[in-house]
TORKETI-69467 format. One record per atom (N, C-alpha, C, O): residue in one letter; x, y, z. Coordinates in steps of 0.02 Angstrom, whole numbers, plus 50000, padded with zeros to 5 digits. Example, Ala and Ser with C-alpha at 12.3 -4.5 7.8 and 13.67 -1.06 7.14 Angstrom:
2
a506604971650390a506154977550390a506604983550390a507124983450423s506424988850354s506844994750357s506455000250394s506705005750402
***
This chain:
231
x489045171649723x489405167049725x489795162649671x490195158249684x489585164549610x489855161149546x490535161849526x490775167549531x490895157349505x491485158049500x491785165349459x492255168849478x491455165949414x491485171849380x491515177349415x491995181049405x491085178849455x490855184249493x491415184549546x491675190049554x491645179349584x492145179749625x492895182849595x493245187349617x492985178449537x493575182049490x493675190549486x494165194049499x493005192149463x492875199749459x492915202649513x493185208249509x492715200749570x492705205349623x493375204749664x493575209549697x493695198949660x494325197349709x494855200849670x495435199349686x494795204649629x495365207649603x496015204149573x496105198049579x496435207849544x496925204549494x497365197849542x497665193449511x497345197849610x497765192349652x497395186649639x497685181249648x496735186549616x496425179949600x496595176049546x496435170149539x496985180149501x497205177449448x497955174249463x498165170249421x498315175749512x498855173649528x498695168149571x499135163749570x498205166949608x497955161149643x497835155149593x497965149149604x497565157649540x497215152449489x498005149449462x498205143649464x498315154549440x499125151749411x499385147049471x499595141449457x499375148849526x499585143849577x499395137849578x499815133349583x498665136349573x498265131349558x498385127849513x498455121749522x498445130549452x498545127649387x499295124149385x499405118749358x499735127749417x500545124249427x500325118849478x500345113049459x500145120049529x500235114449584x499715109349562x499765103949592x499205109749514x498845103849484x499215100449426x499065094649412x499705103949390x500075100049332x500605095649380x500665089649367x500955098349429x501425095149464x501105089249509x501465084449524x500535089449527x500315083349567x500135078049516x500235072149527x499855080349459x499645074649403x500215071149385x500195065049377x500885075649377x501515072549348x501745068249400x502045063149382x501665069349465x501905065849520x501635058349518x501945053049515x500815060249522x500475053349521x500625048849468x500705043049487x500675049949410x500935045249343x501555044249378x501585038249390x502035047149400x502825044049416x502765039149450x502935033749425x502495039449522x502415035849563x501945029149549x501985024049583x501535030149499x501105024249472x501625019849432x501595013649436x502075022949397x502465019749352x503005017149386x503345012949355x503185018849450x503665016049479x503475010449533x503835007949576x502945009249523x502665002649565x502894997049551x502794994749495x503284993549601x503544987449571x503584983949636x503614987249688x503584977349637x503634972549689x504444969549696x504664964749663x504784973049739x505394972849749x505744967049759x506304965449739x505154962849806x505524956049821x505404950849767x505734945749764x504864952349720x504884946149667x505474948949624x505884944749604x505584955549606x506114957449569x506854954449590x507214951649549x507024955249651x507614953149673x507664945049669x508194942449652x507064940949687x507054934849682x507294932949608x507864930849601x506884933749554x507104934049482x507874935649477x508284931449457x507984940049490x508704941849474x509184937249521x509744936349495x509094934649577x509394931249612x509454924049586x509904920449607x509064921949545x509004915949523x509314914849453x509524909449431x509304921149419x509874920349359x510444923049379x510824922849330x510764925949435x511444927049450x511654920449476x512144918049448x511374917049525x511594910849545x511764905049487x512114900149495x511424906849429x511524901749360x512144906249325x512474903749280x512234910349339x512864914649307x512554917349236x512864918349184x511974918049246x511534920549177x511484927849191x510974930349215x511994930949174x511954938749189x511534942049134x511134946549149x511644939449061x511184941949007x510514943049025x510214948449021x510224935849053x509434937149070x509234940949122x508714944249123x509774940449181x509594946149235x509734952549202x509374956649230x510034955249162x510134962949134x509444963449094x509114968649097x509234958049058x508544959849020x508084960149069x507754965349071x507974956549105x507424956349159x507444962249195x506894964849203x508134966549230x508094971749264x507844977849223x507444982149242x508264977449143x507994981949090x507234983749077x507004989249064x506904977649083x506264976849076x505694979549123x505144981849106x505934978849185x505544981949233x505574988049248x506144990349252x505034992249261x505024998649262x505355002049343x505444998749394x505445007149337x505585011949400x506235011849430x506595006949418x506455016849471x507085015949489x507445010149528x508055009649537x507005006349549x507375000949593x507584997349539x508124994549553x507384995949479x507724991749423x508184994449402x508704991249400x508205001749377x508885004949360x509415002749403x509884999449380x509375004349467x509975002149500x510024995449513x510544993549541x509594991349497x509854984049501x510254983449420x510794980749411x509934985749381x510274985749311x511034989749315x511504987349284x511074993849342x511784996649352x512124992149373x512624990749341x511974988249439x512504984049478x512524977549414x513074975249397x512054975849390x512274968949360x512774971449280x513074966949249x512804977949260x513134980249210x513874977749235x514274974149205x513934980549292x514744979749327x514854973849377x515194974049428x514504968649353x514584963149406x515394959449409x515534954949449x515744961549372x516314959749381x516894963749426x517484961949431x516584969549457x517034973949501x517004970849565x516564966749577x517514972649616x517554969449679x516954972249726x516624976649700x516784970249786x516174971549812x516254978649834x515774982349823x516814981249865x516754988349884x516704993549815x516464999249819x516914991249768x516804996249704x516084995249667x515764999249633x515924988349685x515214986849660x514604992549710x514174996249687x514764991449773x514344995149808x514365002949802x513855006349810x515035005649788x515075012849756x514675013649698x514415019249693x514525008749644x514185010849595x513335010649627x512945015349630x513255004649646x512575005949667x512145012649708x511565014749707x512815014849747x512635020549783x512615027049727x512205031549736x512985027149681x512965033049638x512475033049594x512255038349571x512165025449574x511485025149538x510915027749572x510445029949539x510895027849630x510315027449684x510355034449690x509795036849696x510895039349690x510955046049710x510575047749637x510035050749641x510755046649589x510555050249520x509755048649510x509425050949463x509495044349560x508835042549547x508485047049593x507915048449573x508655049649648x508525054149705x508115060749674x507535061849691x508495065149626x508145069949607x507575069549553x507185073949538x507625063349529x507005061849487x506295059749534x505715060749515x506465056849591x505975055049645x505725061349661x505165063249646x506215065149698x506015072449720x505705077649677x505455082749701x505715076649613x505575082549571x504845083349576x504435078849584x504715091149568x504115092949586x503695094049640x503185097549640x504015089749699x503835089649765x503965096849793x503535099349829x504455099949780x504445105749805x503975111249785x503675115049822x503975111049723x503625115549683x502765114849712x502385119749710x502525107749740x501965109049777x501925111549843x501455114649867x502475109849869x502565112849945x502615120749929x502365124649971x502925123549869x502895130349866x502265134549853x502115140149873x501935129549809x501225132849799x500645133449864x500205137749867x500765128449911x500415126549972x500645132350010x500185135950029x501195134150024x501465140250073x501375147750031x501375153150060x501315146949961x501345154349937x500475155749933x500305161649939x500085152049925x499365152249908x499025156949956x498745162149937x499085154250036x498725157650078x499145163650091x498835167850123x499815165550075x500135172750081x499745176350032x499455181550047x499725173549968x499555179249928x498675179649941x498365184649922x498425175749964x497695176749973x497625182250036x497165186450037x498135181750087x498035186250130x498305194350116x498165199450147x498655193650070x498975200850037x498285204250010x498075209950021x497975198849969x497315201349938x496805204449978x496505209649965x496755200550026x496385202950082x496505209050114x496025212850122x497225211150139x497345216350179x497245222450123x497085228150142x497375220650048x497435227650003x496605227949999x496425233849999x496085223549996x495485223849990x495195229250061x494825234050054x495515226650132x495155229950162x495485238250173x495215243150198x496085237450146x496385245150146x495915249050099x495685254550112x495775245350039x495485249949980x494645250850025x494455256650036x494295246350042x493715247750073x493705253550130x493255257650128x494225254050182x494205260050228x494455266650194x494295272150216x494775266050150x494965271950110x494395274650091x494275280550105x493935270750056x493295273250026x492985275450074x492805281250064x492805273050135x492505275450192x492955281850218x492635286450244x493425282350216x493745288150259x493615296050195x493615301950213x493515293350122x493395298250086x492675300950083x492535306650064x492195295950106x491645297750119x491425302350185x490875304450202x491885302950207x491945306750277x491835302250335x491635304450389x491945297050328x491645290950382x491125288650383x491025284150423x490675290750344x489915288250351x489935283550277x490245284850226x489505277650292x489445272650247x488875269250266x488655270250323x488555264750225x488025260250233x488365254650260x488965253550248x487965250550298x488195243550319x488125239550246x488555235550227x487625240850215x487855235450152x488445237250101x488715233050065x488615244350104x489335245150077x489935241850105x490335238850068x490015242450171x490465240250215x490475232150214x490975228550218x489815230250208x490015223050190x490135221350139x490635217650138x489855222350083x490205221250015x490925222850002x491225220249955x491215227350044x491915228450042x492405222450090x492975220250081x491955221450138x492405215950166x492305209150133x492745204850139x491815208350104x491675202850064x492075201649997x492115196049972x492265205549978x492685206249922x493235205649948x493615202649910x493495207550002x494185207050026x494385201050057x494985199850065x493875196550078x493995190350094x493955184250037x494035178250046x493855186949990x493765182449928x494495179349924x494605173349935x494975183849907x495705180149905x495905175949963x496235170949950x495755177250024x495975172050075x495535165350083x495685160450118x494955166250043x494795160250051x495025154849980x495185148849982x494995158449934x495285154249875x496005153049891x496255147949866x496425157249933x497125154849949x497105148249985x497405143349963x496675148250050x496775142350073x496325135950040x496405130250061x495805137649982x495605132249958x496145129049909x496105123749879x496595133249909x497145130049845x497685126549899x497905120949890x497865130749959x498425127050001x498165121250033x498565116550030x497785120350053x497505114750095x497615108450060x497925104150091x497375106949990x497325101549954x498205100749934x498495095349936x498505106949918x499125105949900x499595102949952x500045098849941x499455105350005x499975103350065x499895095150086x500305091450112x499225094150064x499185087450081x499465082250017x499725076850032x499415083549973x499765080949907x500435080149928x500725074749930x500765087549951x501545086949979x501645082350036x502215079950033x501335080150084x501305076350123x501415067650101x501815063250118x500875067950059x500795060450027x501415058749976x501645053049975x501635062949942x502115062649894x502775062749934x503185058449917x502925066249978x503485066850042x503575058650063x504105055650068x502905056050072x502985047150104x503235042750054x503655038250057x502835045350000x502975040649945x503775040749919x504085035549907x504005046349913x504745045749895x505135043849941x505675041949919x505075043450010x505565041050051x505495033750048x505995030350039x504955031150055x504815023350046x505225021049981x505695017049983x505005024149925x505505022349859x506285024349879x506675019949861x506525028649904x507195027649913x507475024449957x508085024349951x507235021150009x507245016650055x507325009250007x507785005250017x506775008249951x506805002149921x507465002749878x507794997549869x507655008049854x508115008549810x508885006449844x509365003349821x508765009549910x509405007849954x509554999349975x510104996549979x508864996649985x508914988449998x509124986849934x509654983749928x508764988549879x508914983649814x509654984049795x509884979049767x510094989449807x510724990649798x511034987149840x511474983949813x510974986049916x511274981549948x511264974049936x511774970749941x510684971549920x510544965849915x510674963049846x510694957049833x510774969049796x511244966149729x511924965249734x512244961149701x512174969549780x512994970049787x513094962349823x513464958049801x512724961749876x512894954749911x512804948949875x513174944049881x512194949149826x512014943649773x512614943149732x512924937749734x512814947349697x513274946949649x514024944649685x514364940049663x514164948049731x514794946049762x514674939949786x515064936249757x514394937349817x514244931049844x514154925349795x514464920149806x513804925749748x513844923049699x514524921149657x514584916249620x514924925349668x515634925749612x515964922549676x516034916549661x516164923449728x516404919449790x516154912949782x516594908649786x515584911049771x515374905049785x515664900249726x515744894249737x515794902749670x516024900149607x516814899449616x517124894349601x517064904749640x517754903749658x517944898649709x518444895449695x517704897649753x517804893449815x517504884849801x517644879649832x517074885849746x516804878149740x517304873449731x517154867649746x517884874449710x518334868049698x518554865349760x518664859449771x518624871249806x519004870449868x518414866649907x518584861349934x517884868149912x517374864849943x517254856949936x517084852749977x517394856549865x517234850849828x517814845449851x517674839549853x518484847949867x518914845249890x518874843149962x519064837449974x518674846450009x518554846450067x517924841150091x517884838250145x517464840950039x516894836450046x517164828950036x517054823950070x517564829949972x517844822249956x518374820150014x518484814250027x518734826050052x519204822150094x518804820550147x518954814950167x518274823450187x517824820150223x517534814150210x517514809950255x517264812850147x516934807750137x517604800850133x517434794950143x518204802350121x518794797650119x518894794950189x518944788950204x518904801450241x519074799650304x518474795550338x518604790850375x517864797350326x517334792650351x517374784850322x517284779950358x517514784550255x517584778050230x518224774050257x518124767950255x518804775850280x519194773750309x519224771050386x519544766450411x518704776450417x518474773650486x518074767850480x518114763050518x517694768250434x517114762550425x517504755550421x517484750750459x517804756450374x518384751050352x518694747550412x518664741550426x519024752950447x519374751350510x518944746650551x519154741050569x518334748850566x517764745150610x517734740250584x517344735850603
***
């Protein structure tokens, strides 16, 4: 049951399974580092950006968005770069920026799924080839063989199936984990894009109508003063 013995007895398809395990491990490590770097508190980021936008400090908001890691910050940065656009065009900008981030988020996830699907098939192929080889040897010996030889042949045939499932099960679990992380991250990107559009557009409209609101307030105060004077 030593690894070297399993590789020697399992045949050439064991090397194929080891290659799949290596590819899956590299993709898994890469995705772990990616999602670790992409971790960010979206609420805190939006609160900080909202503070700068309301003060019309777009340079500070751009600096804060550029300094923050992850795709959510990049979408917010893309919206801040074009803060002067109308609301509809600004919404298109954030949607395009979010769509550009999706391939980066889903990168290597399909490769992990492919490894989890191919590994048991390769293992089953190795088992069937091993069983075929065993029965061929039995047939060459006239149908007579010792139980020890038959058991050894079956054991050799089953090695690839065991290795295939050993590779496939953790890879499929990692696929499900990364798929959930990717969906949650895409949802955060969509949320950040929508909130940035409303934040920028509302701040711009508030500044545009600020004089009018001031006149309305002054008018109400004048009317109220006249009423008090009349009484």
